[in-house]
C-alpha positions in Angstrom: -7.6 4.2 12.4 -4.8 6.8 12.1 -1.6 5.3 13.4 1.8 6.8 13.9 5.3 5.5 14.5 7.8 8.3 15.4 11.2 9.0 16.9 13.0 6.4 14.8 14.8 5.9 11.5 12.4 5.3 8.6 14.3 4.0 5.6 12.0 4.4 2.6 13.9 2.2 0.1 12.7 4.6 -2.6 15.1 5.4 -5.5 16.7 8.2 -3.4 16.9 6.1 -0.2 15.1 8.9 1.6 15.1 8.8 5.4 12.5 10.1 7.8 11.8 10.1 11.5 8.2 9.1 11.4 5.6 7.3 9.4 1.8 7.5 9.6 -0.8 5.2 8.2 -4.6 5.2 7.6 -6.9 2.7 6.0 -4.0 0.5 5.1 -2.0 3.1 3.3 0.9 5.4 4.2 -0.4 9.0 4.7 2.6 10.6 6.4 6.4 10.7 6.2 8.4 13.3 7.9 10.0 14.5 11.1 8.8 13.6 14.6 8.0 17.3 15.2 5.8 17.5 12.1 4.2 14.2 13.0 3.2 15.1 16.6 1.6 18.3 15.4 -1.1 16.2 13.7 -3.9 14.2 15.2 -3.5 10.4 15.5 -5.6 7.7 17.1 -2.5 5.8 18.2 1.1 7.0 18.3 4.0 4.6 19.0 7.4 5.9 20.2 10.1 3.9 18.3 12.8 5.0 20.7 15.3 5.0 17.9 14.2 1.8 16.2 14.4 1.4 12.4 11.4 1.0 10.1 11.8 -0.7 6.7 9.2 -1.9 4.2 7.8 -5.2 5.2 9.9 -8.1 3.9 9.0 -10.3 1.0 10.3 -13.8 0.5 10.0 -14.3 -3.3 10.3 -18.1 -3.3 9.3 -20.5 -0.5 7.0 -23.3 0.3 4.7 -22.0 3.1 2.6 -25.2 3.6 5.6 -27.5 3.4 7.2 -25.5 6.1 4.2 -25.8 8.4 3.7 -29.5 7.5 7.3 -30.2 8.4 6.7 -28.7 11.9 4.2 -31.5 12.5 6.6 -34.1 11.2 10.3 -34.5 11.8 13.2 -32.2 11.0 16.6 -33.7 10.1 18.4 -30.5 9.5 21.8 -30.4 11.2 22.0 -34.2 11.4 25.8 -34.9 11.5 25.6 -38.6 10.5 23.5 -41.3 9.1 23.4 -42.8 12.6 21.9 -39.5 13.9 19.2 -39.6 11.2 18.3 -43.2 12.2 18.3 -42.2 15.9 16.0 -39.2 15.4 13.6 -41.3 13.4 13.6 -44.1 16.0 13.1 -41.7 18.9 10.1 -39.9 17.2 8.5 -43.3 16.4 8.9 -44.6 20.0 7.6 -41.3 21.4 4.5 -40.7 19.2 3.7 -44.1 17.7 2.7 -42.6 14.3 1.1 -44.5 11.5 3.9 -43.2 9.2 6.9 -40.8 9.5 7.9 -38.1 7.0 11.2 -36.3 7.7 13.3 -33.8 5.9 16.7 -32.1 6.1 19.6 -34.6 5.8 22.5 -33.7 3.6 25.1 -36.3 2.9 27.7 -33.6 2.3 27.7 -32.6 5.9 27.3 -36.1 7.5 30.2 -38.1 8.9 29.8 -41.0 6.5 29.6 -38.8 3.4 26.8 -40.9 2.0 23.0 -40.9 1.8 20.9 -43.0 4.2 19.5 -46.1 2.7 16.7 -48.5 3.1 18.8 -50.7 5.4 19.7 -47.7 7.6 16.1 -46.6 8.0 14.9 -50.2 8.7 16.9 -49.9 11.9 14.6 -47.1 13.0 11.5 -49.2 12.2 10.6 -52.1 10.0 6.8 -51.6 10.5 6.2 -47.8 10.4 6.7 -46.4 6.8 9.5 -43.8 6.8 10.3 -41.3 4.0 13.3 -39.1 4.8 13.7 -36.2 2.3 17.0 -34.7 1.6 17.3 -30.9 2.4 16.8 -30.0 -1.2 13.6 -32.1 -1.7 15.1 -33.7 -4.8 16.1 -37.0 -3.2 14.5 -39.2 -0.5 15.4 -42.3 1.4 12.7 -44.8 2.4 12.6 -47.8 4.6 11.2 -51.2 3.5 7.8 -50.6 4.9 7.4 -47.3 2.8 8.8 -49.0 -0.3 6.3 -51.8 -0.1 3.5 -49.3 -0.1 5.0 -47.4 -3.0 5.4 -50.6 -5.0 1.8 -51.4 -4.4 0.5 -48.1 -5.8 -1.7 -48.6 -8.9 -0.9 -46.9 -12.2 2.7 -46.0 -11.5 4.1 -44.4 -14.6 7.3 -46.2 -15.9 9.3 -43.0 -16.0 8.6 -42.4 -12.3 9.3 -45.9 -11.3 12.6 -45.7 -13.1 13.6 -43.1 -10.5 13.1 -45.5 -7.6 16.0 -47.6 -6.5 14.1 -50.3 -4.5 17.3 -52.0 -3.4 18.9 -48.9 -1.8 15.5 -47.2 -1.0 16.5 -44.0 -2.8 13.9 -41.9 -4.7 14.9 -39.1 -7.1 13.0 -36.1 -8.6 9.3 -36.9 -9.4 9.5 -40.2 -7.5 10.3 -38.3 -4.2 6.7 -37.3 -3.9 5.3 -40.8 -4.1 5.0 -40.7 -0.3 2.0 -38.4 -0.8 0.2 -41.2 -2.5 0.4 -43.6 0.5 -0.3 -41.3 3.5 -3.8 -40.2 4.7 -5.1 -36.9 3.1 -5.4 -33.8 5.2 -8.8 -32.1 5.8 -9.7 -28.4 5.5 -9.2 -27.6 9.2 -5.8 -29.2 9.3 -4.6 -27.2 6.3 -6.1 -24.0 7.8 -4.1 -24.6 11.0 -0.9 -25.1 9.1 -1.4 -21.8 7.2 -2.0 -20.0 10.5 1.1 -21.6 12.1 3.3 -20.6 9.1 1.9 -17.0 9.1 2.7 -16.6 12.8 6.3 -17.5 12.2 6.6 -15.4 9.1 5.3 -12.3 10.8 7.8 -12.8 13.6 10.5 -12.6 11.0 9.2 -9.3 9.6 7.7 -10.9 6.5 4.5 -9.5 5.1 4.5 -11.2 1.7 5.5 -14.6 0.3 5.6 -16.0 -3.2 4.9 -19.6 -2.3 4.6 -22.9 -4.1 1.9 -24.8 -2.3 -0.6 -26.4 -4.7 1.1 -29.9 -4.7 2.3 -29.9 -1.1 -0.5 -31.6 0.9 -1.3 -35.3 0.2 -4.7 -35.8 -1.2 -5.6 -32.1 -1.1 -7.0 -30.7 -4.4 -5.1 -27.6 -5.6 -8.4 -25.9 -6.5 -9.7 -26.5 -3.0 -6.6 -25.0 -1.6 -7.1 -21.8 -3.7 -10.6 -21.6 -2.4 -9.5 -22.2 1.2 -7.0 -19.3 1.0 -9.8 -17.0 -0.3 -12.1 -18.1 2.5 -9.4 -17.3 5.1 -8.9 -13.9 3.6 -12.7 -13.2 3.7 -12.7 -14.2 7.4 -9.8 -11.8 8.1 -7.4 -14.7 8.9 -4.6 -13.9 6.5 -1.7 -11.9 8.1 0.7 -12.4 5.1 0.2 -11.5 1.5 0.2 -14.8 -0.5 1.3 -14.7 -4.1 0.9 -18.4 -5.2 3.4 -19.8 -7.6 1.1 -22.3 -9.3 2.4 -25.8 -10.1 -0.2 -27.3 -12.4 -0.5 -30.1 -14.9 -1.5 -29.2 -18.5 -5.0 -30.4 -17.8 -5.2 -28.5 -14.5 -3.8 -25.4 -16.2 -6.8 -25.1 -18.5 -9.3 -25.5 -15.6 -7.2 -23.0 -13.6 -8.0 -20.1 -15.9 -11.5 -20.0 -14.5 -10.3 -19.4 -10.9 -7.2 -17.4 -11.6 -6.9 -14.0 -9.9 -7.4 -10.9 -11.8 -4.0 -9.9 -13.1 -4.7 -6.3 -12.3 -5.6 -7.0 -8.6 -3.1 -5.3 -6.3 -5.1 -5.3 -3.1 -6.2 -8.9 -2.3 -4.1 -10.7 0.3 -4.3 -13.9 -1.6 -3.5 -13.9 -5.3 -2.5 -16.5 -7.8 0.7 -15.6 -9.5 3.0 -17.3 -12.1 2.8 -20.8 -13.4 5.5 -22.7 -11.5 7.6 -25.3 -13.5 10.6 -27.4 -12.5 13.1 -28.2 -15.2 15.9 -29.9 -13.2 17.0 -30.9 -9.7 19.8 -29.7 -7.4 23.5 -29.5 -7.4 23.9 -31.4 -4.1 21.8 -34.3 -5.4 23.7 -34.2 -8.7 20.4 -33.9 -10.5 20.8 -30.3 -11.8 21.2 -30.3 -15.6 24.8 -29.4 -16.4 26.1 -28.9 -19.9 29.4 -30.5 -19.2 28.2 -33.0 -16.6 29.6 -33.6 -13.1 33.3 -33.7 -12.4 32.7 -36.1 -9.5 30.2 -38.3 -11.4 31.4 -38.6 -15.0 28.6 -39.3 -17.5 26.0 -37.7 -15.3 24.4 -34.6 -16.9 21.6 -34.3 -14.4 17.9 -35.2 -14.5 15.6 -33.2 -16.8 12.0 -32.9 -15.7 10.7 -32.2 -19.3 11.9 -32.6 -22.8 12.6 -29.2 -24.5 9.4 -29.5 -26.5 7.3 -30.3 -23.3 8.9 -27.3 -21.6 8.1 -25.0 -24.5 4.5 -26.2 -24.6 4.0 -25.3 -21.0 5.8 -22.0 -21.2 3.8 -21.2 -24.4 0.5 -22.1 -22.8 1.2 -19.5 -20.0 2.4 -17.0 -22.6 -0.8 -17.3 -24.5 -2.8 -17.0 -21.3 -0.8 -13.9 -20.4 0.5 -15.6 -17.3 4.1 -15.3 -16.1 6.2 -18.5 -15.6 8.7 -19.1 -12.8 10.9 -22.0 -13.8 13.2 -23.9 -11.4 16.6 -24.1 -13.1 19.8 -24.7 -11.2 22.1 -26.1 -13.9 23.4 -24.2 -17.0 21.8 -26.8 -19.3 18.4 -26.3 -17.7 18.8 -22.6 -17.9 19.7 -22.8 -21.6 16.5 -24.8 -22.2 14.4 -22.3 -20.3 15.8 -19.4 -22.3 15.1 -21.3 -25.5 11.5 -22.0 -24.5 10.9 -18.3 -23.6 12.5 -17.1 -26.8 10.4 -19.4 -29.0 7.2 -18.5 -27.1 7.9 -14.8 -27.5 8.5 -15.2 -31.2 5.4 -17.2 -31.8 3.0 -15.4 -29.4 4.6 -12.0 -28.5 3.6 -10.5 -25.1 5.4 -7.3 -24.1 4.1 -7.4 -20.5 5.7 -10.8 -19.6 7.7 -11.1 -16.4 8.9 -14.7 -16.8 11.6 -15.7 -14.4 14.1 -18.4 -13.3 14.0 -19.7 -9.8 17.5 -20.2 -8.4 19.4 -19.3 -11.6 22.5 -20.7 -9.9 24.8 -21.7 -12.8 25.0 -18.8 -15.2 27.9 -18.6 -17.7 28.3 -15.1 -19.2 26.5 -16.0 -22.5 23.4 -17.2 -20.6 23.3 -14.1 -18.4 23.3 -12.0 -21.6 20.5 -14.2 -23.0 18.5 -13.7 -19.8 18.9 -10.0 -20.1 17.9 -10.0 -23.8 14.8 -12.0 -23.0 13.9 -9.9 -20.0 14.1 -12.8 -17.6 14.2 -12.1 -13.9 16.1 -14.2 -11.3 14.6 -15.4 -8.0 17.7 -15.9 -6.0 18.4 -17.4 -2.5 21.7 -15.9 -1.1 21.7 -18.2 1.8 22.3 -21.2 -0.5 26.0 -20.4 -0.7 26.3 -21.4 2.9 26.0 -25.1 2.0 26.9 -25.0 -1.6 30.3 -23.4 -1.3 31.6 -26.6 0.2 30.7 -28.7 -2.8 30.5 -26.5 -6.0 34.1 -27.0 -7.1 33.9 -30.7 -6.2 30.7 -31.1 -8.4 31.6 -29.0 -11.4 35.3 -28.0 -11.2 36.9 -24.7 -10.3 36.2 -23.0 -13.6 32.5 -23.6 -13.8 32.2 -22.9 -10.0 33.0 -19.3 -11.0 29.7 -19.2 -12.9 27.6 -19.8 -9.8 25.7 -17.2 -7.8 26.9 -14.3 -10.0 24.5 -11.8 -8.4 26.7 -8.6 -8.9 27.0 -9.4 -12.5 23.3 -9.8 -12.8 22.8 -6.4 -11.1 25.3 -4.8 -13.5 23.5 -6.3 -16.5 20.1 -5.0 -15.2 18.5 -8.4 -14.6 15.7 -8.0 -12.1 16.5 -9.7 -8.9 14.4 -10.8 -5.9 15.4 -12.7 -2.8 13.9 -15.8 -1.2 14.8 -18.7 1.1 13.2 -21.8 -0.6 12.1 -22.6 2.9 12.0 -25.3 4.3 15.2 -26.0 2.3 16.7 -23.0 4.3 15.0 -21.0 7.1 13.1 -17.9 6.0 15.5 -15.7 7.9 15.7 -12.5 5.8 18.4 -11.0 7.9 20.7 -14.0 7.4 19.9 -14.0 3.7 21.0 -10.4 3.5 24.2 -11.2 5.4 25.0 -13.9 2.9 24.4 -11.6 0.0 26.7 -8.9 1.3 29.5 -11.0 2.9 29.4 -14.0 0.6 30.6 -15.9 3.7 29.2 -19.0 5.5 27.4 -18.6 8.8 30.6 -19.3 10.7 32.5 -16.6 8.8 35.3 -19.1 8.1 35.0 -19.3 4.3 33.8 -17.1 1.4 32.5 -17.7 -2.0 33.4 -15.4 -5.0 33.5 -12.3 -2.8 33.7 -10.2 -6.0 30.1 -11.1 -6.6 28.9 -9.6 -3.2 26.0 -7.1 -3.2 25.9 -3.8 -1.3 23.7 -3.5 1.8 21.2 -1.5 -0.3 21.2 -4.0 -3.1 20.7 -6.9 -0.7 17.8 -5.2 1.1 16.1 -4.4 -2.2 16.1 -8.2 -2.9 13.5 -8.5 -0.1 11.7 -5.1 -0.4 11.4 -3.1 -3.6 13.0 -5.7 -5.8 10.7 -8.4 -4.5 7.6 -6.3 -5.4 8.5 -6.4 -9.1 7.8 -10.2 -9.8 4.2 -9.7 -8.6 3.8 -6.5 -10.6 3.4 -4.6 -7.3 6.3 -2.1 -7.6 3.7 0.8 -7.9 2.0 -0.1 -4.6 4.4 -1.6 -2.2 8.1 -2.5 -1.5 9.0 1.1 -0.6 7.7 3.5 2.0 6.1 6.3 0.0 2.8 8.3 0.4 -0.1 6.2 -0.9 1.8 2.9 -0.8 0.5 -0.1 1.1 1.4 0.2 4.8 3.5 -2.9 5.2 6.3 -2.3 7.8 9.1 -4.2 9.5 10.4 -2.6 12.6 14.0 -3.6 13.7 16.0 -2.7 16.7 18.9 -1.4 14.6 19.7 0.4 11.3 21.3 -2.3 9.1 23.3 0.5 7.3 25.0 1.3 10.6 26.2 -2.1 11.8 28.6 -4.7 10.4 26.9 -7.1 7.9 28.2 -10.1 9.9 25.9 -9.0 12.7 22.7 -8.7 10.6 21.2 -12.0 12.0 21.4 -10.5 15.5 19.0 -7.8 14.6 15.6 -8.2 16.4 12.2 -7.7 14.7 10.2 -5.6 17.1 7.0 -5.3 15.1 5.4 -6.3 11.8 2.6 -4.3 10.2 0.4 -5.5 7.4 -1.8 -2.9 5.7 -1.5 -0.7 8.7 -2.4 -3.5 11.2 0.1 -4.9 13.6 0.3 -8.6 13.1 3.4 -9.2 15.3 4.8 -7.4 18.2 7.7 -8.6 20.4 
C-alpha cells in the first residue's frame, strides 16, 4: 500500500537536518519526501492530512527491560512511595485485595522516603507473615523480603556461597545476584502468559512513539528458558504479532553462550523485527544502592568500594569470548572502577583477538573521569546513556562520592565533543520509557519539577538529544544505513507528534502528544 502523510513538518534527522512537508511510504520503505504540492500530484492509496503535526523517525530506547516492565504491571509498583509505612500499606492492600500466592513489588527508593532507610524483613512482615513478599528497589540491585520469602530462599538447594553471602537474613536485605533469588521460589510462566506480556509492553511502547527497543529479557521470567524466549519472539514475528523492533541484549552464562551461537541472529540481518544483539554483562551495581564500583569508595560509607559482579579475569574471558565470536558486548558499568575494568577487558581482547568491526559499549557509563573518557574514545567504546537518571541521582551524587567526583557524572557533552557514540534509553522499569521526558532531561539537566539542575554545562542541544533516540540509537545495532533518519529507501518507522520540539521550550517536551506511530509503513498506534 502506498501511504502519504502531508501538510506537516517532517524532520529527517539526516546530517543536514532537512525538513519536508510530506512523507510517503510503500512496502515498508520511504519512497517520497517533499512538499505537500508535490506529494498530492502523485497517486496514493491512502493520504493523511497532518494538519501541521510533526513527523520524526520512530523512537528507539537503547536500553530497557521490556518483559520486566510488563511483568511488573501484573505485580505491584512501589514507585513514588514516600515512606516505609506506605510501602507496607501498598503491599498489605494488594494482598488483602487479590489474595496472591506471593507478591513481587518494585520501585522503593530510600533516598526519597521519609525514614531515609530501606524497608526490612520486620517492616514487610507487617504486610503479611504468610504470603512471601519480595520488594525490589527501583534500581533492581537491592531487594527487601519478608520472613515467608526468606524461608523459601533459605530452603533452596544448591545455593552458591558467594550468592548466600549477599543475603542479610536478619534484616531481609538481598544485594546484587541475590536479588533474583525470588525467581527460584515462584511458579514459572507459560508461553501464553509471556506472549501476553510482550503484547502488553508493545502496546504501551507504541503509544510512546517507540518503534525499536534494545532490551535485556533473557533472565527476566522465572523458570522460562532463554532459548525458548528467543524462539517465542520469532514465532510472534512469523504470526505478525510484533509491533516493535526487538534487539535483544543477551545475558547468558558461559555455558549458554556457547549454545547460543547456534540460534544467534545473522549479524547482517537488517530487516527482521526480532534480532539477537550484543552479549549483556553486568560488572557492578548502582550508586543509590552503594554497590557501583568506585575507585575511591563512598564518602558516606567509608571502606565500601562497591560490589563487583566478576573478577577482572572473569570479565575479560566473557568479553573475549564475544570478541572471538564477532559479537558485541554491552556491559553495565556505573562506577569509575567498573568502567576501568571494562576498558581493560576490551583493550586486552582487542590486542589478543583483533576485530575492527566491534561496537562494544558501556551501559550507563555514569562516572567518567576525563582519563577514562579518553580511554573509551581510544577503544571505540559507545555509551548507552539514560538522561532521566539525573532526576533522582542529582539528589545523592555529592553525598555518595563528594563534590569533586560528582563532577565526573553524566558528562554527555564531553562525550559528544570527544566523538564517543551515544544512544539514549530509559532502563525501564527503573524509569518510565518516556522519550520526551528523557530528551527534556538531556537538554535542561533539571529535575522534573524544574527546581534543581545538575552540571548544566554538560547539557545537550535539542538536536543532540533527539539523535540519542533516533539516528544515534540506530548505530549500536549496526542499523545506521537503514533507519534512524527519514531518507529515501530507509525503513518507514515514524513518530507523529502534535508539535515541533525545535519550536517549543524544552521544559514542555513531556507535554507533547504522540498522535501516531508507524512501523515499516504500518500504523501500530493512533490516538
